[in-house]
Biopython code that builds the backbone (N, CA, C, O; Angstrom):
import numpy as np
from Bio.PDB.StructureBuilder import StructureBuilder

atoms = [
    (1, "MET", "N", (0.812, -1.146, 0.030)),
    (1, "MET", "CA", (0.004, -0.001, -0.017)),
    (1, "MET", "C", (0.917, 1.242, 0.014)),
    (1, "MET", "O", (1.926, 1.280, 0.718)),
    (2, "VAL", "N", (0.529, 2.232, -0.761)),
    (2, "VAL", "CA", (1.299, 3.476, -0.877)),
    (2, "VAL", "C", (0.544, 4.586, -0.173)),
    (2, "VAL", "O", (-0.660, 4.755, -0.364)),
    (3, "SER", "N", (1.265, 5.343, 0.645)),
    (3, "SER", "CA", (0.616, 6.377, 1.411)),
    (3, "SER", "C", (1.643, 7.494, 1.705)),
    (3, "SER", "O", (2.820, 7.202, 1.917)),
    (4, "ASN", "N", (1.214, 8.746, 1.719)),
    (4, "ASN", "CA", (2.083, 9.858, 2.040)),
    (4, "ASN", "C", (2.189, 10.003, 3.568)),
    (4, "ASN", "O", (3.017, 10.782, 4.040)),
    (5, "VAL", "N", (1.382, 9.282, 4.347)),
    (5, "VAL", "CA", (1.444, 9.296, 5.787)),
    (5, "VAL", "C", (2.532, 8.363, 6.246)),
    (5, "VAL", "O", (2.604, 7.217, 5.803)),
    (6, "LYS", "N", (3.376, 8.841, 7.125)),
    (6, "LYS", "CA", (4.497, 8.043, 7.631)),
    (6, "LYS", "C", (4.085, 7.254, 8.878)),
    (6, "LYS", "O", (3.637, 7.824, 9.873)),
    (7, "TYR", "N", (4.250, 5.917, 8.799)),
    (7, "TYR", "CA", (3.951, 5.006, 9.888)),
    (7, "TYR", "C", (5.239, 4.429, 10.468)),
    (7, "TYR", "O", (6.230, 4.278, 9.754)),
    (8, "TYR", "N", (5.226, 4.111, 11.745)),
    (8, "TYR", "CA", (6.381, 3.494, 12.358)),
    (8, "TYR", "C", (6.533, 2.102, 11.815)),
    (8, "TYR", "O", (5.541, 1.379, 11.727)),
    (9, "SER", "N", (7.738, 1.686, 11.443)),
    (9, "SER", "CA", (7.965, 0.399, 10.815)),
    (9, "SER", "C", (8.481, -0.664, 11.720)),
    (9, "SER", "O", (8.573, -1.821, 11.310)),
    (10, "PHE", "N", (8.838, -0.314, 12.989)),
    (10, "PHE", "CA", (9.316, -1.262, 13.970)),
    (10, "PHE", "C", (10.621, -1.936, 13.576)),
    (10, "PHE", "O", (10.945, -3.003, 14.098)),
    (11, "LYS", "N", (11.409, -1.306, 12.623)),
    (11, "LYS", "CA", (12.677, -1.861, 12.266)),
    (11, "LYS", "C", (13.768, -1.536, 13.197)),
    (11, "LYS", "O", (14.812, -2.187, 13.163)),
    (12, "THR", "N", (13.579, -0.499, 14.087)),
    (12, "THR", "CA", (14.645, -0.098, 14.936)),
    (12, "THR", "C", (14.601, -0.741, 16.316)),
    (12, "THR", "O", (15.431, -0.418, 17.166)),
    (13, "ILE", "N", (13.649, -1.645, 16.561)),
    (13, "ILE", "CA", (13.565, -2.311, 17.828)),
    (13, "ILE", "C", (14.716, -3.338, 17.943)),
    (13, "ILE", "O", (14.891, -4.197, 17.078)),
    (14, "ASN", "N", (15.481, -3.221, 19.021)),
    (14, "ASN", "CA", (16.621, -4.147, 19.255)),
    (14, "ASN", "C", (16.510, -4.707, 20.606)),
    (14, "ASN", "O", (16.904, -4.068, 21.582)),
    (15, "LEU", "N", (15.952, -5.957, 20.710)),
    (15, "LEU", "CA", (15.729, -6.664, 21.989)),
    (15, "LEU", "C", (17.005, -7.351, 22.464)),
    (15, "LEU", "O", (16.984, -7.978, 23.524)),
    (16, "LYS", "N", (18.121, -7.264, 21.728)),
    (16, "LYS", "CA", (19.346, -7.875, 22.146)),
    (16, "LYS", "C", (20.061, -6.992, 23.220)),
    (16, "LYS", "O", (20.842, -7.482, 24.036)),
    (17, "LYS", "N", (19.765, -5.728, 23.175)),
    (17, "LYS", "CA", (20.302, -4.838, 24.195)),
    (17, "LYS", "C", (19.408, -4.869, 25.463)),
    (17, "LYS", "O", (18.388, -5.556, 25.512)),
    (18, "SER", "N", (19.826, -4.120, 26.449)),
    (18, "SER", "CA", (19.066, -3.980, 27.687)),
    (18, "SER", "C", (17.722, -3.289, 27.369)),
    (18, "SER", "O", (17.673, -2.300, 26.637)),
    (19, "VAL", "N", (16.666, -3.824, 27.927)),
    (19, "VAL", "CA", (15.282, -3.301, 27.696)),
    (19, "VAL", "C", (14.780, -2.796, 29.028)),
    (19, "VAL", "O", (14.961, -3.482, 30.035)),
    (20, "PRO", "N", (14.149, -1.611, 29.087)),
    (20, "PRO", "CA", (13.625, -1.107, 30.330)),
    (20, "PRO", "C", (12.466, -2.012, 30.859)),
    (20, "PRO", "O", (11.774, -2.679, 30.091)),
    (21, "PHE", "N", (12.298, -1.998, 32.172)),
    (21, "PHE", "CA", (11.279, -2.799, 32.786)),
    (21, "PHE", "C", (9.889, -2.436, 32.305)),
    (21, "PHE", "O", (9.039, -3.317, 32.180)),
    (22, "LEU", "N", (9.635, -1.187, 32.035)),
    (22, "LEU", "CA", (8.302, -0.777, 31.637)),
    (22, "LEU", "C", (7.938, -1.391, 30.272)),
    (22, "LEU", "O", (6.776, -1.736, 30.056)),
    (23, "VAL", "N", (8.891, -1.533, 29.358)),
    (23, "VAL", "CA", (8.632, -2.194, 28.110)),
    (23, "VAL", "C", (8.303, -3.628, 28.287)),
    (23, "VAL", "O", (7.366, -4.119, 27.657)),
    (24, "ILE", "N", (9.021, -4.330, 29.110)),
    (24, "ILE", "CA", (8.668, -5.759, 29.420)),
    (24, "ILE", "C", (7.341, -5.849, 30.030)),
    (24, "ILE", "O", (6.560, -6.714, 29.633)),
    (25, "PHE", "N", (6.990, -4.970, 31.032)),
    (25, "PHE", "CA", (5.672, -4.972, 31.658)),
    (25, "PHE", "C", (4.543, -4.664, 30.635)),
    (25, "PHE", "O", (3.468, -5.257, 30.724)),
    (26, "MET", "N", (4.769, -3.766, 29.689)),
    (26, "MET", "CA", (3.705, -3.464, 28.705)),
    (26, "MET", "C", (3.513, -4.678, 27.736)),
    (26, "MET", "O", (2.391, -4.983, 27.331)),
    (27, "ILE", "N", (4.584, -5.325, 27.396)),
    (27, "ILE", "CA", (4.487, -6.508, 26.526)),
    (27, "ILE", "C", (3.677, -7.623, 27.278)),
    (27, "ILE", "O", (2.800, -8.266, 26.702)),
    (28, "ALA", "N", (3.998, -7.811, 28.538)),
    (28, "ALA", "CA", (3.315, -8.865, 29.342)),
    (28, "ALA", "C", (1.821, -8.510, 29.530)),
    (28, "ALA", "O", (0.944, -9.374, 29.483)),
    (29, "LEU", "N", (1.584, -7.269, 29.735)),
    (29, "LEU", "CA", (0.178, -6.805, 29.902)),
    (29, "LEU", "C", (-0.618, -6.964, 28.581)),
    (29, "LEU", "O", (-1.787, -7.349, 28.584)),
    (30, "PHE", "N", (0.043, -6.662, 27.485)),
    (30, "PHE", "CA", (-0.581, -6.830, 26.160)),
    (30, "PHE", "C", (-0.938, -8.327, 25.945)),
    (30, "PHE", "O", (-2.049, -8.664, 25.537)),
    (31, "LEU", "N", (0.029, -9.189, 26.230)),
    (31, "LEU", "CA", (-0.214, -10.612, 26.021)),
    (31, "LEU", "C", (-1.350, -11.133, 26.994)),
    (31, "LEU", "O", (-2.175, -11.969, 26.624)),
    (32, "ALA", "N", (-1.338, -10.611, 28.195)),
    (32, "ALA", "CA", (-2.396, -11.059, 29.119)),
    (32, "ALA", "C", (-3.778, -10.603, 28.661)),
    (32, "ALA", "O", (-4.741, -11.368, 28.699)),
    (33, "LEU", "N", (-3.858, -9.363, 28.235)),
    (33, "LEU", "CA", (-5.175, -8.877, 27.709)),
    (33, "LEU", "C", (-5.496, -9.562, 26.387)),
    (33, "LEU", "O", (-6.674, -9.776, 26.103)),
    (34, "LEU", "N", (-4.510, -9.917, 25.564)),
    (34, "LEU", "CA", (-4.814, -10.626, 24.319)),
    (34, "LEU", "C", (-5.339, -11.993, 24.631)),
    (34, "LEU", "O", (-6.225, -12.453, 23.911)),
    (35, "SER", "N", (-4.879, -12.674, 25.627)),
    (35, "SER", "CA", (-5.409, -13.968, 25.916)),
    (35, "SER", "C", (-6.844, -13.922, 26.581)),
    (35, "SER", "O", (-7.627, -14.872, 26.542)),
    (36, "TYR", "N", (-7.092, -12.749, 27.178)),
    (36, "TYR", "CA", (-8.417, -12.609, 27.825)),
    (36, "TYR", "C", (-9.495, -12.258, 26.860)),
    (36, "TYR", "O", (-10.548, -12.896, 26.872)),
    (37, "GLN", "N", (-9.287, -11.246, 25.997)),
    (37, "GLN", "CA", (-10.245, -10.847, 24.973)),
    (37, "GLN", "C", (-9.485, -10.552, 23.666)),
    (37, "GLN", "O", (-9.171, -9.389, 23.412)),
    (38, "PRO", "N", (-9.185, -11.537, 22.847)),
    (38, "PRO", "CA", (-8.370, -11.336, 21.687)),
    (38, "PRO", "C", (-8.979, -10.364, 20.639)),
    (38, "PRO", "O", (-8.267, -9.540, 20.064)),
    (39, "ALA", "N", (-10.279, -10.473, 20.407)),
    (39, "ALA", "CA", (-10.912, -9.633, 19.355)),
    (39, "ALA", "C", (-10.859, -8.154, 19.702)),
    (39, "ALA", "O", (-10.536, -7.319, 18.857)),
    (40, "HIS", "N", (-11.179, -7.839, 20.950)),
    (40, "HIS", "CA", (-11.171, -6.428, 21.393)),
    (40, "HIS", "C", (-9.748, -5.850, 21.378)),
    (40, "HIS", "O", (-9.531, -4.736, 20.902)),
    (41, "VAL", "N", (-8.774, -6.624, 21.907)),
    (41, "VAL", "CA", (-7.404, -6.140, 22.013)),
    (41, "VAL", "C", (-6.739, -5.920, 20.637)),
    (41, "VAL", "O", (-6.074, -4.910, 20.408)),
    (42, "LEU", "N", (-6.944, -6.924, 19.704)),
    (42, "LEU", "CA", (-6.422, -6.768, 18.402)),
    (42, "LEU", "C", (-6.996, -5.589, 17.636)),
    (42, "LEU", "O", (-6.294, -4.860, 16.934)),
    (43, "PHE", "N", (-8.375, -5.426, 17.811)),
    (43, "PHE", "CA", (-8.966, -4.262, 17.109)),
    (43, "PHE", "C", (-8.471, -2.990, 17.669)),
    (43, "PHE", "O", (-8.218, -2.055, 16.910)),
    (44, "ALA", "N", (-8.314, -2.889, 18.951)),
    (44, "ALA", "CA", (-7.785, -1.666, 19.599)),
    (44, "ALA", "C", (-6.343, -1.382, 19.140)),
    (44, "ALA", "O", (-5.947, -0.238, 18.918)),
    (45, "ALA", "N", (-5.580, -2.478, 19.009)),
    (45, "ALA", "CA", (-4.106, -2.267, 18.563)),
    (45, "ALA", "C", (-4.061, -1.802, 17.153)),
    (45, "ALA", "O", (-3.258, -0.932, 16.816)),
    (46, "PHE", "N", (-4.923, -2.366, 16.283)),
    (46, "PHE", "CA", (-4.925, -1.932, 14.861)),
    (46, "PHE", "C", (-5.449, -0.498, 14.686)),
    (46, "PHE", "O", (-4.935, 0.242, 13.847)),
    (47, "VAL", "N", (-6.466, -0.099, 15.466)),
    (47, "VAL", "CA", (-6.963, 1.236, 15.417)),
    (47, "VAL", "C", (-5.882, 2.178, 15.943)),
    (47, "VAL", "O", (-5.645, 3.236, 15.359)),
    (48, "ALA", "N", (-5.248, 1.815, 17.004)),
    (48, "ALA", "CA", (-4.188, 2.726, 17.550)),
    (48, "ALA", "C", (-2.990, 2.892, 16.547)),
    (48, "ALA", "O", (-2.419, 3.976, 16.431)),
    (49, "TYR", "N", (-2.657, 1.863, 15.882)),
    (49, "TYR", "CA", (-1.599, 1.923, 14.829)),
    (49, "TYR", "C", (-2.078, 2.828, 13.703)),
    (49, "TYR", "O", (-1.296, 3.660, 13.242)),
    (50, "ALA", "N", (-3.303, 2.716, 13.239)),
    (50, "ALA", "CA", (-3.818, 3.489, 12.133)),
    (50, "ALA", "C", (-3.872, 4.918, 12.460)),
    (50, "ALA", "O", (-3.513, 5.756, 11.633)),
    (51, "VAL", "N", (-4.323, 5.254, 13.679)),
    (51, "VAL", "CA", (-4.368, 6.640, 14.158)),
    (51, "VAL", "C", (-3.024, 7.232, 14.390)),
    (51, "VAL", "O", (-2.842, 8.439, 14.230)),
    (52, "SER", "N", (-2.043, 6.395, 14.774)),
    (52, "SER", "CA", (-0.694, 6.896, 15.091)),
    (52, "SER", "C", (-0.030, 7.516, 13.826)),
    (52, "SER", "O", (0.733, 8.476, 13.941)),
    (53, "GLY", "N", (-0.307, 6.996, 12.693)),
    (53, "GLY", "CA", (0.283, 7.602, 11.439)),
    (53, "GLY", "C", (-0.210, 9.036, 11.200)),
    (53, "GLY", "O", (0.572, 9.951, 10.944)),
    (54, "TYR", "N", (-1.526, 9.191, 11.292)),
    (54, "TYR", "CA", (-2.080, 10.504, 11.107)),
    (54, "TYR", "C", (-1.667, 11.435, 12.235)),
    (54, "TYR", "O", (-1.404, 12.615, 11.999)),
    (55, "ALA", "N", (-1.607, 10.927, 13.440)),
    (55, "ALA", "CA", (-1.223, 11.852, 14.551)),
    (55, "ALA", "C", (0.279, 12.234, 14.385)),
    (55, "ALA", "O", (0.661, 13.385, 14.596)),
    (56, "GLY", "N", (1.076, 11.286, 14.020)),
    (56, "GLY", "CA", (2.538, 11.661, 13.792)),
    (56, "GLY", "C", (2.725, 12.651, 12.663)),
    (56, "GLY", "O", (3.535, 13.571, 12.773)),
    (57, "THR", "N", (1.989, 12.477, 11.582)),
    (57, "THR", "CA", (2.044, 13.391, 10.417)),
    (57, "THR", "C", (1.570, 14.788, 10.874)),
    (57, "THR", "O", (2.198, 15.795, 10.545)),
    (58, "ALA", "N", (0.487, 14.841, 11.613)),
    (58, "ALA", "CA", (0.013, 16.135, 12.054)),
    (58, "ALA", "C", (0.997, 16.833, 13.017)),
    (58, "ALA", "O", (1.170, 18.050, 12.956)),
    (59, "TRP", "N", (1.633, 16.056, 13.897)),
    (59, "TRP", "CA", (2.623, 16.559, 14.784)),
    (59, "TRP", "C", (3.850, 17.129, 14.030)),
    (59, "TRP", "O", (4.366, 18.186, 14.393)),
    (60, "MET", "N", (4.293, 16.440, 13.015)),
    (60, "MET", "CA", (5.430, 16.900, 12.202)),
    (60, "MET", "C", (5.094, 18.144, 11.493)),
    (60, "MET", "O", (5.925, 19.044, 11.372)),
    (61, "MET", "N", (3.831, 18.228, 10.994)),
    (61, "MET", "CA", (3.419, 19.472, 10.291)),
    (61, "MET", "C", (3.376, 20.673, 11.244)),
    (61, "MET", "O", (3.754, 21.784, 10.871)),
    (62, "LEU", "N", (2.943, 20.453, 12.392)),
    (62, "LEU", "CA", (2.881, 21.524, 13.431)),
    (62, "LEU", "C", (4.345, 21.931, 13.810)),
    (62, "LEU", "O", (4.626, 23.114, 14.002)),
    (63, "GLN", "N", (5.238, 20.967, 13.910)),
    (63, "GLN", "CA", (6.618, 21.281, 14.309)),
    (63, "GLN", "C", (7.272, 22.076, 13.197)),
    (63, "GLN", "O", (8.014, 23.013, 13.494)),
    (64, "ARG", "N", (7.034, 21.748, 11.901)),
    (64, "ARG", "CA", (7.613, 22.461, 10.797)),
    (64, "ARG", "C", (7.036, 23.883, 10.743)),
    (64, "ARG", "O", (7.772, 24.821, 10.440)),
    (65, "ARG", "N", (5.802, 24.059, 11.016)),
    (65, "ARG", "CA", (5.172, 25.362, 10.990)),
    (65, "ARG", "C", (5.724, 26.285, 12.089)),
    (65, "ARG", "O", (5.857, 27.493, 11.893)),
    (66, "ARG", "N", (6.037, 25.701, 13.227)),
    (66, "ARG", "CA", (6.541, 26.497, 14.366)),
    (66, "ARG", "C", (8.071, 26.790, 14.295)),
    (66, "ARG", "O", (8.578, 27.700, 14.952)),
    (67, "ALA", "N", (8.735, 26.027, 13.519)),
    (67, "ALA", "CA", (10.234, 26.124, 13.447)),
    (67, "ALA", "C", (10.603, 27.394, 12.760)),
    (67, "ALA", "O", (9.981, 27.760, 11.763)),
    (68, "PRO", "N", (11.661, 28.123, 13.291)),
    (68, "PRO", "CA", (12.088, 29.355, 12.597)),
    (68, "PRO", "C", (12.717, 29.009, 11.263)),
    (68, "PRO", "O", (13.229, 27.902, 11.095)),
    (69, "PRO", "N", (12.691, 29.918, 10.322)),
    (69, "PRO", "CA", (13.266, 29.648, 9.030)),
    (69, "PRO", "C", (14.789, 29.466, 9.093)),
    (69, "PRO", "O", (15.437, 30.126, 9.905)),
    (70, "PRO", "N", (15.373, 28.609, 8.278)),
    (70, "PRO", "CA", (16.775, 28.365, 8.378)),
    (70, "PRO", "C", (17.518, 29.600, 7.911)),
    (70, "PRO", "O", (17.030, 30.351, 7.066)),
    (71, "ILE", "N", (18.706, 29.805, 8.468)),
    (71, "ILE", "CA", (19.574, 30.955, 8.139)),
    (71, "ILE", "C", (20.323, 30.663, 6.882)),
    (71, "ILE", "O", (20.968, 29.617, 6.819)),
    (72, "PRO", "N", (20.295, 31.501, 5.863)),
    (72, "PRO", "CA", (21.020, 31.244, 4.615)),
    (72, "PRO", "C", (22.541, 31.202, 4.875)),
    (72, "PRO", "O", (23.041, 31.919, 5.742)),
    (73, "PRO", "N", (23.238, 30.398, 4.155)),
    (73, "PRO", "CA", (24.697, 30.239, 4.353)),
    (73, "PRO", "C", (25.430, 31.513, 4.159)),
    (73, "PRO", "O", (26.481, 31.645, 4.786)),
    (74, "ALA", "N", (25.038, 32.451, 3.397)),
    (74, "ALA", "CA", (25.772, 33.681, 3.153)),
    (74, "ALA", "C", (25.837, 34.549, 4.396)),
    (74, "ALA", "O", (26.806, 35.290, 4.559)),
    (75, "THR", "N", (24.853, 34.490, 5.276)),
    (75, "THR", "CA", (24.855, 35.340, 6.463)),
    (75, "THR", "C", (25.526, 34.683, 7.635)),
    (75, "THR", "O", (25.618, 35.279, 8.708)),
    (76, "LEU", "N", (26.015, 33.420, 7.453)),
    (76, "LEU", "CA", (26.706, 32.724, 8.576)),
    (76, "LEU", "C", (28.194, 33.191, 8.629)),
    (76, "LEU", "O", (28.847, 33.024, 9.660)),
    (77, "THR", "N", (28.720, 33.765, 7.545)),
    (77, "THR", "CA", (30.144, 34.146, 7.546)),
    (77, "THR", "C", (30.272, 35.459, 8.314)),
    (77, "THR", "O", (29.439, 36.359, 8.208)),
    (78, "SER", "N", (31.335, 35.526, 9.077)),
    (78, "SER", "CA", (31.640, 36.751, 9.835)),
    (78, "SER", "C", (32.399, 37.793, 9.155)),
    (78, "SER", "O", (32.383, 38.959, 9.551)),
    (79, "ARG", "N", (33.145, 37.355, 8.019)),
    (79, "ARG", "CA", (33.918, 38.336, 7.290)),
    (79, "ARG", "C", (33.008, 39.075, 6.305)),
    (79, "ARG", "O", (32.223, 38.470, 5.575)),
    (80, "ARG", "N", (33.140, 40.388, 6.311)),
    (80, "ARG", "CA", (32.362, 41.162, 5.335)),
    (80, "ARG", "C", (33.201, 41.523, 4.192)),
    (80, "ARG", "O", (34.380, 41.848, 4.325)),
    (81, "ARG", "N", (32.598, 41.466, 3.077)),
    (81, "ARG", "CA", (33.281, 41.854, 1.848)),
    (81, "ARG", "C", (32.946, 43.309, 1.470)),
    (81, "ARG", "O", (31.918, 43.832, 1.900)),
    (82, "GLY", "N", (33.725, 43.905, 0.745)),
    (82, "GLY", "CA", (33.510, 45.250, 0.274)),
    (82, "GLY", "C", (32.594, 45.235, -0.864)),
    (82, "GLY", "O", (32.047, 44.194, -1.226)),
    (83, "PRO", "N", (32.408, 46.397, -1.454)),
    (83, "PRO", "CA", (31.568, 46.487, -2.648)),
    (83, "PRO", "C", (32.152, 45.704, -3.868)),
    (83, "PRO", "O", (33.369, 45.537, -3.950)),
    (84, "PRO", "N", (31.353, 45.255, -4.749)),
    (84, "PRO", "CA", (31.885, 44.457, -5.902)),
    (84, "PRO", "C", (32.868, 45.283, -6.702)),
    (84, "PRO", "O", (32.684, 46.486, -6.885)),
    (85, "GLY", "N", (33.976, 44.590, -7.205)),
    (85, "GLY", "CA", (34.896, 45.333, -8.020)),
    (85, "GLY", "C", (36.016, 45.990, -7.247)),
    (85, "GLY", "O", (37.021, 46.367, -7.850)),
    (86, "VAL", "N", (35.890, 46.148, -5.922)),
    (86, "VAL", "CA", (36.958, 46.759, -5.134)),
    (86, "VAL", "C", (37.707, 45.685, -4.416)),
    (86, "VAL", "O", (37.129, 44.918, -3.647)),
    (87, "ARG", "N", (39.027, 45.621, -4.665)),
    (87, "ARG", "CA", (39.793, 44.600, -4.020)),
    (87, "ARG", "C", (40.391, 45.139, -2.713)),
    (87, "ARG", "O", (40.808, 46.292, -2.602)),
    (88, "ARG", "N", (40.404, 44.225, -1.733)),
    (88, "ARG", "CA", (41.000, 44.586, -0.420)),
    (88, "ARG", "C", (42.495, 44.339, -0.494)),
    (88, "ARG", "O", (42.926, 43.436, -1.211)),
    (89, "PRO", "N", (43.299, 45.111, 0.221)),
    (89, "PRO", "CA", (44.723, 44.830, 0.281)),
    (89, "PRO", "C", (44.978, 43.479, 0.877)),
    (89, "PRO", "O", (44.313, 43.101, 1.841)),
    (90, "ALA", "N", (45.936, 42.719, 0.329)),
    (90, "ALA", "CA", (46.213, 41.394, 0.850)),
    (90, "ALA", "C", (47.037, 41.510, 2.187)),
    (90, "ALA", "O", (47.863, 42.407, 2.356)),
    (91, "THR", "N", (46.777, 40.603, 3.066)),
    (91, "THR", "CA", (47.515, 40.551, 4.337)),
    (91, "THR", "C", (48.745, 39.749, 4.088)),
    (91, "THR", "O", (48.881, 39.046, 3.087)),
    (92, "ALA", "N", (49.669, 39.880, 5.061)),
    (92, "ALA", "CA", (50.934, 39.143, 4.975)),
    (92, "ALA", "C", (50.661, 37.618, 5.025)),
    (92, "ALA", "O", (51.291, 36.853, 4.293)),
    (93, "ALA", "N", (49.731, 37.189, 5.881)),
    (93, "ALA", "CA", (49.460, 35.755, 5.991)),
    (93, "ALA", "C", (48.875, 35.207, 4.660)),
    (93, "ALA", "O", (49.212, 34.092, 4.262)),
    (94, "ALA", "N", (48.021, 35.965, 3.988)),
    (94, "ALA", "CA", (47.433, 35.540, 2.738)),
    (94, "ALA", "C", (48.551, 35.423, 1.662)),
    (94, "ALA", "O", (48.574, 34.476, 0.875)),
    (95, "VAL", "N", (49.437, 36.376, 1.656)),
    (95, "VAL", "CA", (50.446, 36.363, 0.654)),
    (95, "VAL", "C", (51.404, 35.198, 0.881)),
    (95, "VAL", "O", (51.793, 34.539, -0.082)),
    (96, "SER", "N", (51.787, 34.932, 2.092)),
    (96, "SER", "CA", (52.674, 33.789, 2.408)),
    (96, "SER", "C", (51.959, 32.470, 2.164)),
    (96, "SER", "O", (52.605, 31.500, 1.768)),
    (97, "ALA", "N", (50.673, 32.397, 2.381)),
    (97, "ALA", "CA", (49.956, 31.205, 2.078)),
    (97, "ALA", "C", (49.892, 30.912, 0.543)),
    (97, "ALA", "O", (50.006, 29.770, 0.096)),
    (98, "ARG", "N", (49.706, 31.990, -0.212)),
    (98, "ARG", "CA", (49.776, 31.831, -1.671)),
    (98, "ARG", "C", (51.087, 31.373, -2.162)),
    (98, "ARG", "O", (51.165, 30.553, -3.077)),
    (99, "CYS", "N", (52.133, 31.886, -1.576)),
    (99, "CYS", "CA", (53.508, 31.559, -1.980)),
    (99, "CYS", "C", (53.852, 30.138, -1.638)),
    (99, "CYS", "O", (54.550, 29.489, -2.418)),
    (100, "ARG", "N", (53.396, 29.603, -0.494)),
    (100, "ARG", "CA", (53.639, 28.230, -0.134)),
    (100, "ARG", "C", (52.923, 27.230, -0.994)),
    (100, "ARG", "O", (53.404, 26.116, -1.199)),
    (101, "CYS", "N", (51.762, 27.624, -1.506)),
    (101, "CYS", "CA", (50.909, 26.724, -2.322)),
    (101, "CYS", "C", (51.581, 26.529, -3.645)),
    (101, "CYS", "O", (51.533, 25.419, -4.174)),
    (102, "ARG", "N", (52.199, 27.521, -4.214)),
    (102, "ARG", "CA", (52.776, 27.458, -5.537)),
    (102, "ARG", "C", (54.130, 26.653, -5.536)),
    (102, "ARG", "O", (54.545, 26.187, -6.598)),
    (103, "SER", "N", (54.738, 26.504, -4.506)),
    (103, "SER", "CA", (56.114, 25.893, -4.471)),
    (103, "SER", "C", (55.956, 24.387, -4.677)),
    (103, "SER", "O", (56.947, 23.658, -4.689)),
]
sb = StructureBuilder()
sb.init_structure("model")
sb.init_model(0)
sb.init_chain("A")
sb.init_seg("    ")
for serial, (resi, resn, name, xyz) in enumerate(atoms, 1):
    if name == "N":
        sb.init_residue(resn, " ", resi, " ")
    sb.init_atom(name, np.array(xyz, "f"), 0.0, 1.0, " ", f" {name:<3s}", serial, name[0])
structure = sb.get_structure()
């Protein structure tokens, strides 16, 4: 199925590493509820997964809207250049750097 809505793929779950107690408790609780009323629990899990995609997409759109605009790279430099066509006098360090490069 193709969708523009981003859903969690569960590819990043790594149970080989240390897992918090809360995660183990939630898995055990899910399995206990699943054995008690499988139809209701599975339906609730599928609905929660379906809604999570739309909720995540809405959250990302809100975050993008609130984020300040990025700073253009030209304004990040601290050195100011003069007007176009006017050359600045070369410093001694720049001249020696040019001389070392040509050798």
